[in-house]
MARRO-563049 format. One record per residue (C-alpha): residue in three letters; z, y, x. Coordinates in pm, 1 decimal, decimal comma. Layout:
<recs>
rec aa: ALA up: Z north: Y east: X
...
</recs>
This chain:
<recs>
rec aa: UNK up: 18924,1 north: 24681,8 east: -17037,9
rec aa: UNK up: 19224,9 north: 24733,8 east: -17265,4
rec aa: UNK up: 19173,7 north: 24628,1 east: -17628,2
rec aa: UNK up: 19373,4 north: 24779,8 east: -17913,2
rec aa: UNK up: 19408,6 north: 24656,8 east: -18269,0
rec aa: UNK up: 19574,1 north: 24840,0 east: -18559,8
rec aa: UNK up: 19662,3 north: 24609,1 east: -18845,1
rec aa: UNK up: 19783,5 north: 24696,0 east: -19194,0
rec aa: UNK up: 19980,4 north: 24403,8 east: -19336,7
rec aa: UNK up: 19832,3 north: 24270,6 east: -19660,3
rec aa: UNK up: 20083,9 north: 23993,6 east: -19732,1
rec aa: UNK up: 20454,4 north: 23950,3 east: -19671,9
rec aa: UNK up: 20703,9 north: 23691,9 east: -19549,6
rec aa: UNK up: 20480,1 north: 23556,4 east: -19271,9
rec aa: UNK up: 20596,1 north: 23525,9 east: -18911,2
rec aa: UNK up: 20469,5 north: 23806,8 east: -18691,7
rec aa: UNK up: 20292,9 north: 23579,8 east: -18441,2
rec aa: UNK up: 20128,8 north: 23374,9 east: -18716,9
rec aa: UNK up: 20004,3 north: 23682,7 east: -18902,3
rec aa: UNK up: 19850,1 north: 23834,0 east: -18589,9
rec aa: UNK up: 19685,3 north: 23502,8 east: -18500,2
rec aa: UNK up: 19526,6 north: 23494,1 east: -18846,2
rec aa: UNK up: 19395,8 north: 23849,5 east: -18808,4
rec aa: UNK up: 19283,7 north: 23823,8 east: -18444,1
rec aa: UNK up: 19145,3 north: 23468,4 east: -18391,0
rec aa: UNK up: 19073,6 north: 23537,2 east: -18022,4
rec aa: UNK up: 19448,9 north: 23549,0 east: -17954,6
rec aa: UNK up: 19644,2 north: 23223,6 east: -17943,3
rec aa: UNK up: 20005,1 north: 23227,1 east: -18059,4
rec aa: UNK up: 20108,9 north: 23154,7 east: -17702,0
rec aa: UNK up: 19928,3 north: 23468,9 east: -17589,0
rec aa: UNK up: 20075,0 north: 23667,5 east: -17878,9
rec aa: UNK up: 20426,8 north: 23565,4 east: -17778,1
rec aa: UNK up: 20356,9 north: 23689,1 east: -17425,5
rec aa: UNK up: 20228,7 north: 24022,2 east: -17561,9
rec aa: UNK up: 20541,9 north: 24061,5 east: -17774,2
rec aa: UNK up: 20760,0 north: 23981,0 east: -17474,6
rec aa: UNK up: 20574,2 north: 24237,5 east: -17261,6
rec aa: UNK up: 20618,3 north: 24504,3 east: -17536,6
rec aa: UNK up: 20247,8 north: 24521,6 east: -17615,8
rec aa: UNK up: 20298,5 north: 24458,3 east: -17987,0
rec aa: UNK up: 20479,8 north: 24711,0 east: -18204,3
rec aa: UNK up: 20563,3 north: 24699,0 east: -18575,1
rec aa: UNK up: 20596,9 north: 25046,8 east: -18725,2
rec aa: UNK up: 20633,6 north: 25170,8 east: -18365,2
rec aa: UNK up: 20929,5 north: 24938,1 east: -18303,3
rec aa: UNK up: 20969,0 north: 24615,0 east: -18104,2
rec aa: UNK up: 21025,7 north: 24308,0 east: -18320,4
rec aa: UNK up: 21093,3 north: 23942,3 east: -18243,1
rec aa: UNK up: 20828,3 north: 23672,6 east: -18271,5
rec aa: UNK up: 21011,5 north: 23537,8 east: -18577,3
rec aa: UNK up: 21004,7 north: 23875,0 east: -18759,7
rec aa: UNK up: 20868,5 north: 23830,9 east: -19114,1
rec aa: UNK up: 20607,6 north: 24095,0 east: -19189,1
rec aa: UNK up: 20625,3 north: 24311,7 east: -19499,1
rec aa: UNK up: 20353,8 north: 24469,3 east: -19709,8
rec aa: UNK up: 20224,0 north: 24792,1 east: -19556,9
rec aa: UNK up: 20379,6 north: 24724,4 east: -19215,3
rec aa: UNK up: 20165,2 north: 24880,1 east: -18943,1
rec aa: UNK up: 20113,2 north: 24656,5 east: -18640,9
rec aa: UNK up: 19972,1 north: 24786,1 east: -18315,5
rec aa: UNK up: 19846,9 north: 24523,7 east: -18071,9
rec aa: UNK up: 19754,2 north: 24621,2 east: -17717,2
rec aa: UNK up: 19578,6 north: 24355,4 east: -17512,0
rec aa: UNK up: 19564,4 north: 24439,9 east: -17141,1
rec aa: UNK up: 19277,9 north: 24295,7 east: -16936,7
rec aa: UNK up: 19330,6 north: 23940,9 east: -16818,4
rec aa: UNK up: 19456,7 north: 23910,3 east: -16466,0
rec aa: UNK up: 19198,1 north: 23758,7 east: -16239,2
rec aa: UNK up: 19285,9 north: 23402,6 east: -16156,9
rec aa: UNK up: 19392,2 north: 23363,8 east: -15798,7
rec aa: UNK up: 19277,9 north: 23004,9 east: -15834,3
rec aa: UNK up: 18946,4 north: 22933,8 east: -15666,5
rec aa: UNK up: 18686,6 north: 22697,9 east: -15813,2
rec aa: UNK up: 18637,9 north: 22392,8 east: -15591,7
rec aa: UNK up: 18354,0 north: 22142,9 east: -15597,8
rec aa: UNK up: 18572,7 north: 21838,9 east: -15658,9
rec aa: UNK up: 18420,5 north: 21548,1 east: -15856,4
rec aa: UNK up: 18557,2 north: 21505,4 east: -16208,3
rec aa: UNK up: 18561,0 north: 21191,0 east: -16421,8
rec aa: UNK up: 18485,3 north: 21352,5 east: -16758,2
rec aa: UNK up: 18521,4 north: 21108,4 east: -17047,4
rec aa: UNK up: 18429,7 north: 21354,4 east: -17325,6
rec aa: UNK up: 18333,0 north: 21720,8 east: -17357,6
rec aa: UNK up: 18217,8 north: 21961,7 east: -17628,9
rec aa: UNK up: 18257,4 north: 22334,5 east: -17700,0
rec aa: UNK up: 18631,9 north: 22302,4 east: -17763,1
rec aa: UNK up: 18779,4 north: 22026,2 east: -17550,3
rec aa: UNK up: 18738,4 north: 21821,4 east: -17235,7
rec aa: UNK up: 18897,2 north: 21480,6 east: -17184,8
rec aa: UNK up: 18926,5 north: 21393,5 east: -16818,7
rec aa: UNK up: 19045,8 north: 21087,0 east: -16630,3
rec aa: UNK up: 19270,6 north: 21231,1 east: -16358,1
rec aa: UNK up: 19283,8 north: 21023,3 east: -16040,0
rec aa: UNK up: 19610,0 north: 20921,1 east: -15880,1
rec aa: UNK up: 19707,4 north: 21170,0 east: -15608,8
rec aa: UNK up: 19565,9 north: 21482,7 east: -15776,7
rec aa: UNK up: 19800,9 north: 21763,6 east: -15885,4
rec aa: UNK up: 19714,7 north: 21906,2 east: -16228,8
rec aa: UNK up: 19751,7 north: 22277,2 east: -16152,0
rec aa: UNK up: 19840,9 north: 22500,5 east: -15854,6
rec aa: UNK up: 20208,0 north: 22545,1 east: -15774,4
rec aa: UNK up: 20429,3 north: 22603,3 east: -15474,3
rec aa: UNK up: 20318,5 north: 22358,1 east: -15208,7
rec aa: UNK up: 19992,2 north: 22279,7 east: -15387,5
rec aa: UNK up: 19781,8 north: 22599,0 east: -15394,4
rec aa: UNK up: 19446,3 north: 22423,2 east: -15415,8
rec aa: UNK up: 19260,5 north: 22089,7 east: -15451,9
rec aa: UNK up: 19405,9 north: 22056,4 east: -15803,6
rec aa: UNK up: 19249,6 north: 21951,0 east: -16132,1
rec aa: UNK up: 19235,9 north: 22317,5 east: -16234,8
rec aa: UNK up: 19037,1 north: 22405,7 east: -15921,2
rec aa: UNK up: 18789,6 north: 22132,3 east: -16012,8
rec aa: UNK up: 18771,9 north: 22240,0 east: -16378,4
rec aa: UNK up: 18698,3 north: 22601,6 east: -16282,6
rec aa: UNK up: 18402,0 north: 22484,7 east: -16076,6
rec aa: UNK up: 18279,2 north: 22273,8 east: -16367,8
rec aa: UNK up: 18311,3 north: 22550,0 east: -16631,2
rec aa: UNK up: 18451,3 north: 22900,4 east: -16681,7
rec aa: UNK up: 18510,1 north: 22817,9 east: -17048,5
rec aa: UNK up: 18878,6 north: 22733,9 east: -17028,8
rec aa: UNK up: 19152,8 north: 22865,8 east: -17255,7
rec aa: UNK up: 19348,8 north: 23135,7 east: -17075,3
rec aa: UNK up: 19713,7 north: 23074,4 east: -16994,8
rec aa: UNK up: 19990,7 north: 23336,4 east: -16982,4
rec aa: UNK up: 20068,7 north: 23242,5 east: -16623,5
rec aa: UNK up: 19705,2 north: 23255,4 east: -16515,5
rec aa: UNK up: 19725,0 north: 22951,6 east: -16287,6
rec aa: UNK up: 19677,5 north: 22676,8 east: -16547,5
rec aa: UNK up: 19379,4 north: 22766,6 east: -16769,6
rec aa: UNK up: 19296,4 north: 22496,4 east: -17020,8
rec aa: UNK up: 19605,6 north: 22288,4 east: -16945,4
rec aa: UNK up: 19811,4 north: 22193,8 east: -17252,6
rec aa: UNK up: 19997,3 north: 21894,7 east: -17106,8
rec aa: UNK up: 20041,0 north: 21739,1 east: -16763,4
rec aa: UNK up: 20085,6 north: 21410,0 east: -16588,1
rec aa: UNK up: 20246,4 north: 21375,1 east: -16247,4
rec aa: UNK up: 20047,4 north: 21388,3 east: -15924,2
rec aa: UNK up: 20063,0 north: 21012,6 east: -15866,1
rec aa: UNK up: 20018,6 north: 20918,7 east: -16231,4
rec aa: UNK up: 19656,5 north: 20848,7 east: -16322,8
rec aa: UNK up: 19478,6 north: 20872,0 east: -16654,5
rec aa: UNK up: 19373,6 north: 21078,2 east: -16952,5
rec aa: UNK up: 19436,1 north: 21446,8 east: -17011,6
rec aa: UNK up: 19303,5 north: 21677,7 east: -17285,1
rec aa: UNK up: 19184,6 north: 22023,4 east: -17178,7
rec aa: UNK up: 19143,7 north: 22325,0 east: -17409,8
rec aa: UNK up: 18830,3 north: 22536,9 east: -17365,2
rec aa: UNK up: 18932,7 north: 22824,7 east: -17595,2
rec aa: UNK up: 19234,4 north: 22981,0 east: -17767,1
rec aa: UNK up: 19179,5 north: 22796,5 east: -18095,9
rec aa: UNK up: 19167,3 north: 22461,3 east: -17918,5
rec aa: UNK up: 19477,3 north: 22541,0 east: -17711,8
rec aa: UNK up: 19677,6 north: 22630,1 east: -18020,8
rec aa: UNK up: 19566,5 north: 22317,1 east: -18206,7
rec aa: UNK up: 19638,0 north: 22078,8 east: -17919,8
rec aa: UNK up: 19973,8 north: 22240,8 east: -17840,0
rec aa: UNK up: 20068,2 north: 22218,1 east: -18208,8
rec aa: UNK up: 19982,6 north: 21846,6 east: -18214,0
rec aa: UNK up: 20199,5 north: 21791,4 east: -17907,7
rec aa: UNK up: 20486,9 north: 21986,8 east: -18063,4
rec aa: UNK up: 20465,2 north: 21803,1 east: -18397,2
rec aa: UNK up: 20415,5 north: 21463,6 east: -18230,3
rec aa: UNK up: 20091,1 north: 21393,2 east: -18417,4
rec aa: UNK up: 19878,9 north: 21305,5 east: -18115,7
rec aa: UNK up: 19877,7 north: 20965,6 east: -17942,3
rec aa: UNK up: 19968,2 north: 20895,8 east: -17578,6
rec aa: UNK up: 20001,9 north: 20540,4 east: -17447,7
rec aa: UNK up: 20083,4 north: 20456,4 east: -17085,8
rec aa: UNK up: 20067,0 north: 20137,0 east: -16881,8
rec aa: UNK up: 20342,8 north: 20078,4 east: -16626,8
rec aa: UNK up: 20436,6 north: 19805,0 east: -16383,1
rec aa: UNK up: 20816,0 north: 19808,8 east: -16366,1
rec aa: UNK up: 21091,6 north: 19628,9 east: -16180,2
rec aa: UNK up: 21269,0 north: 19339,2 east: -16347,0
rec aa: UNK up: 21222,0 north: 19129,8 east: -16659,8
rec aa: UNK up: 21312,8 north: 19203,3 east: -17020,8
rec aa: UNK up: 21505,8 north: 19001,4 east: -17275,2
rec aa: UNK up: 21338,2 north: 19185,6 east: -17562,7
rec aa: UNK up: 20973,8 north: 19234,2 east: -17658,2
rec aa: UNK up: 21003,9 north: 19604,5 east: -17735,9
rec aa: UNK up: 21249,2 north: 19889,1 east: -17755,7
rec aa: UNK up: 21311,7 north: 20262,2 east: -17785,0
rec aa: UNK up: 21482,9 north: 20481,8 east: -17528,3
rec aa: UNK up: 21639,7 north: 20787,1 east: -17694,6
rec aa: UNK up: 21819,5 north: 20981,9 east: -17423,0
rec aa: UNK up: 21813,7 north: 21358,1 east: -17348,6
rec aa: UNK up: 21647,3 north: 21468,7 east: -17024,6
rec aa: UNK up: 21730,0 north: 21771,8 east: -16812,2
rec aa: UNK up: 21752,0 north: 21881,1 east: -16450,7
rec aa: UNK up: 21963,9 north: 21647,1 east: -16238,3
rec aa: UNK up: 22277,0 north: 21850,4 east: -16153,3
rec aa: UNK up: 22309,4 north: 21675,7 east: -15815,3
rec aa: UNK up: 21945,4 north: 21696,0 east: -15705,6
rec aa: UNK up: 21727,5 north: 21984,1 east: -15826,2
rec aa: UNK up: 21409,4 north: 21793,6 east: -15734,0
rec aa: UNK up: 21490,9 north: 21528,0 east: -15990,3
rec aa: UNK up: 21524,7 north: 21509,9 east: -16365,8
rec aa: UNK up: 21784,5 north: 21288,3 east: -16527,3
rec aa: UNK up: 21950,2 north: 21176,6 east: -16847,8
rec aa: UNK up: 22210,3 north: 21447,3 east: -16909,1
rec aa: UNK up: 22410,6 north: 21544,6 east: -17217,6
rec aa: UNK up: 22280,0 north: 21900,4 east: -17207,1
rec aa: UNK up: 21916,0 north: 21789,4 east: -17174,8
rec aa: UNK up: 21637,5 north: 21815,4 east: -17430,9
rec aa: UNK up: 21558,5 north: 21540,1 east: -17677,8
rec aa: UNK up: 21343,0 north: 21270,1 east: -17519,7
rec aa: UNK up: 21216,4 north: 20953,6 east: -17690,3
rec aa: UNK up: 21007,7 north: 20678,2 east: -17530,3
rec aa: UNK up: 20898,0 north: 20358,8 east: -17706,8
rec aa: UNK up: 20802,4 north: 20057,1 east: -17497,0
rec aa: UNK up: 20640,6 north: 19718,0 east: -17551,0
rec aa: UNK up: 20646,8 north: 19432,2 east: -17300,5
rec aa: UNK up: 20293,7 north: 19301,7 east: -17237,2
rec aa: UNK up: 20346,7 north: 19050,9 east: -16951,4
rec aa: UNK up: 20631,3 north: 18934,4 east: -16730,3
rec aa: UNK up: 20604,2 north: 18819,5 east: -16369,0
rec aa: UNK up: 20838,2 north: 18728,1 east: -16087,9
rec aa: UNK up: 21065,3 north: 19034,4 east: -16052,7
rec aa: UNK up: 20820,9 north: 19266,0 east: -16233,8
rec aa: UNK up: 20685,7 north: 19336,0 east: -16583,1
rec aa: UNK up: 20381,3 north: 19508,2 east: -16731,4
rec aa: UNK up: 20475,1 north: 19732,1 east: -17021,5
rec aa: UNK up: 20312,1 north: 19984,7 east: -17250,7
rec aa: UNK up: 20496,2 north: 20308,6 east: -17324,1
rec aa: UNK up: 20438,5 north: 20550,3 east: -17610,0
rec aa: UNK up: 20565,5 north: 20904,8 east: -17576,0
rec aa: UNK up: 20722,6 north: 21071,5 east: -17876,0
rec aa: UNK up: 20824,9 north: 21372,7 east: -17667,0
rec aa: UNK up: 20685,5 north: 21504,3 east: -17340,0
rec aa: UNK up: 20962,2 north: 21593,4 east: -17095,3
rec aa: UNK up: 20906,0 north: 21624,3 east: -16721,5
rec aa: UNK up: 20901,9 north: 21276,2 east: -16558,7
rec aa: UNK up: 21006,2 north: 21131,8 east: -16897,2
rec aa: UNK up: 20880,8 north: 20774,0 east: -16862,4
rec aa: UNK up: 20993,9 north: 20749,9 east: -16501,2
rec aa: UNK up: 21343,6 north: 20880,9 east: -16581,0
rec aa: UNK up: 21388,1 north: 20673,0 east: -16895,7
rec aa: UNK up: 21277,7 north: 20344,8 east: -16738,1
rec aa: UNK up: 21500,5 north: 20403,3 east: -16435,9
rec aa: UNK up: 21786,6 north: 20483,0 east: -16675,5
rec aa: UNK up: 21758,4 north: 20140,6 east: -16845,2
rec aa: UNK up: 21735,4 north: 19959,7 east: -16510,6
rec aa: UNK up: 21359,9 north: 19905,0 east: -16499,7
rec aa: UNK up: 21221,9 north: 20178,4 east: -16271,0
rec aa: UNK up: 20845,6 north: 20211,2 east: -16235,5
rec aa: UNK up: 20719,4 north: 20016,0 east: -15934,1
rec aa: UNK up: 20621,3 north: 20239,4 east: -15645,4
rec aa: UNK up: 20817,3 north: 20537,6 east: -15776,7
rec aa: UNK up: 20944,2 north: 20723,6 east: -15467,8
rec aa: UNK up: 21182,2 north: 20944,0 east: -15667,0
rec aa: UNK up: 21347,1 north: 20719,0 east: -15924,2
rec aa: UNK up: 21284,0 north: 20367,5 east: -15792,7
rec aa: UNK up: 21410,4 north: 20142,6 east: -15511,0
rec aa: UNK up: 21265,7 north: 20146,4 east: -15160,0
rec aa: UNK up: 21163,7 north: 19782,5 east: -15178,5
rec aa: UNK up: 20878,6 north: 19786,9 east: -15425,6
rec aa: UNK up: 20506,0 north: 19721,7 east: -15471,7
rec aa: UNK up: 20286,1 north: 19868,1 east: -15200,9
rec aa: UNK up: 20067,9 north: 20145,1 east: -15339,9
rec aa: UNK up: 20004,7 north: 20518,5 east: -15356,1
rec aa: UNK up: 20302,5 north: 20616,3 east: -15567,9
rec aa: UNK up: 20425,8 north: 20500,4 east: -15907,0
rec aa: UNK up: 20222,9 north: 20241,9 east: -16097,1
rec aa: UNK up: 20194,6 north: 20451,6 east: -16411,9
rec aa: UNK up: 19868,9 north: 20515,5 east: -16596,6
rec aa: UNK up: 19789,3 north: 20729,1 east: -16903,8
rec aa: UNK up: 19573,2 north: 20468,6 east: -17074,7
rec aa: UNK up: 19516,5 north: 20594,4 east: -17430,8
rec aa: UNK up: 19483,6 north: 20949,4 east: -17564,8
rec aa: UNK up: 19424,2 north: 21039,8 east: -17928,0
rec aa: UNK up: 19418,3 north: 21372,6 east: -18112,7
rec aa: UNK up: 19256,2 north: 21559,4 east: -18401,8
rec aa: UNK up: 18958,3 north: 21767,1 east: -18294,6
rec aa: UNK up: 19054,5 north: 22138,8 east: -18309,8
rec aa: UNK up: 18743,4 north: 22235,1 east: -18510,9
rec aa: UNK up: 18628,4 north: 21931,5 east: -18708,0
rec aa: UNK up: 18968,2 north: 21772,5 east: -18767,5
rec aa: UNK up: 18812,4 north: 21436,5 east: -18679,2
rec aa: UNK up: 19040,5 north: 21190,2 east: -18501,3
rec aa: UNK up: 18927,9 north: 21126,7 east: -18143,2
rec aa: UNK up: 19070,6 north: 20842,0 east: -17937,5
rec aa: UNK up: 18993,6 north: 20740,1 east: -17580,2
rec aa: UNK up: 19101,0 north: 20452,3 east: -17357,4
rec aa: UNK up: 19053,1 north: 20415,9 east: -16982,1
rec aa: UNK up: 19127,2 north: 20132,8 east: -16739,4
rec aa: UNK up: 19389,9 north: 20185,0 east: -16468,7
rec aa: UNK up: 19272,7 north: 20256,6 east: -16111,6
rec aa: UNK up: 19163,9 north: 19986,1 east: -15867,7
rec aa: UNK up: 19497,1 north: 19960,0 east: -15683,9
rec aa: UNK up: 19682,7 north: 19912,2 east: -16013,8
rec aa: UNK up: 19452,0 north: 19625,8 east: -16115,3
rec aa: UNK up: 19472,1 north: 19467,1 east: -15768,7
rec aa: UNK up: 19853,6 north: 19457,6 east: -15772,2
rec aa: UNK up: 19847,3 north: 19324,3 east: -16126,3
rec aa: UNK up: 19613,0 north: 19043,9 east: -16020,5
rec aa: UNK up: 19845,5 north: 18957,0 east: -15731,0
rec aa: UNK up: 20146,1 north: 18940,4 east: -15962,7
rec aa: UNK up: 19957,0 north: 18711,1 east: -16200,1
rec aa: UNK up: 19874,1 north: 18475,3 east: -15910,5
rec aa: UNK up: 20241,1 north: 18462,5 east: -15804,6
rec aa: UNK up: 20340,3 north: 18390,4 east: -16161,7
</recs>
C-alpha cells in the first residue's frame, strides 16, 4: 500500500532529509535519500536535493511506495547471539559465513539466518541486507551490530560515520615489529590492476587503522587493530601495505602461511551507544577455535 504524507514546514534552514526524518520517524534518512533519488519527494511540486534547506511554508509531499518483498529466504541456520533487545542484535559471526546475499552467494548468509530468527529488521534500500549497518569479510569472524528498526539503523550508521563507536580486531600477521604500536593512514580504493582487490591508491578514500603489538613469535606477531574508518578489506590491505599481511589471507598475503580457513582476523570488541537509551554497550568475544590453536602452536615454538 502506497503511503502519502503532506508536510507544511514550520521551521527553516534545516536539511530536507533531516526535516522529513523529524516529521516521519518511521523513515530513516537512508530511506529518505532513496525516496528523493527516486523522485518520490517533492518540495512545492519540484525536485530538490537532499541538502536543500527548507523554508517556512514550504509544502513537502512524500510518497512512500510499498516495500519490495525480499527475495532473500529465511534459513534455519544457528546464530550465536551475544545480545538482543527491541532495537539491536549483537551477533558473533562465524568464520566462513557471508554477511548478506550477493553475486555468488545467494543464500546461507547471516541475513538468511537473521530473517529466520526475526522479521524485525531495519529495511535497507537494496532489500537484500535488512538490518546490516556494517560488514566483516566472509572469513573474518567476530562481532557485528544489527539494526532492528529505522531509528536504530540511523543511530548506528551515524556512530560509524562520526567514528564514535568502538571496533577492535585481533590479527595474527607475518613478521615481527620494531615498534609497539603505530597508525596506518593511507587511502584505500579499488586496485586498478585487479578489480577483485582493494589497494592503497592516491584516489582512494581516507582510511586509518591503529595497531598495537601484543605478542611476537618466530616469523609471526599477534596484534590488535582499531578501526577509525571502515573501508572494504581495510585491515587486510593496510597490514599488507606495511609488509605485515594477515596470516592465512588468500588475497593479500603470501602462499606460505599458517594453515587455516582463511585470514586469521577476528572482530574481538564492539562498543556503541544504544539507539534508544544512549547507554554505552560494549561486548568482547574470544576468537574461534582454529585461531586459538594456531596461537598456542606459535607460543610453543617461541
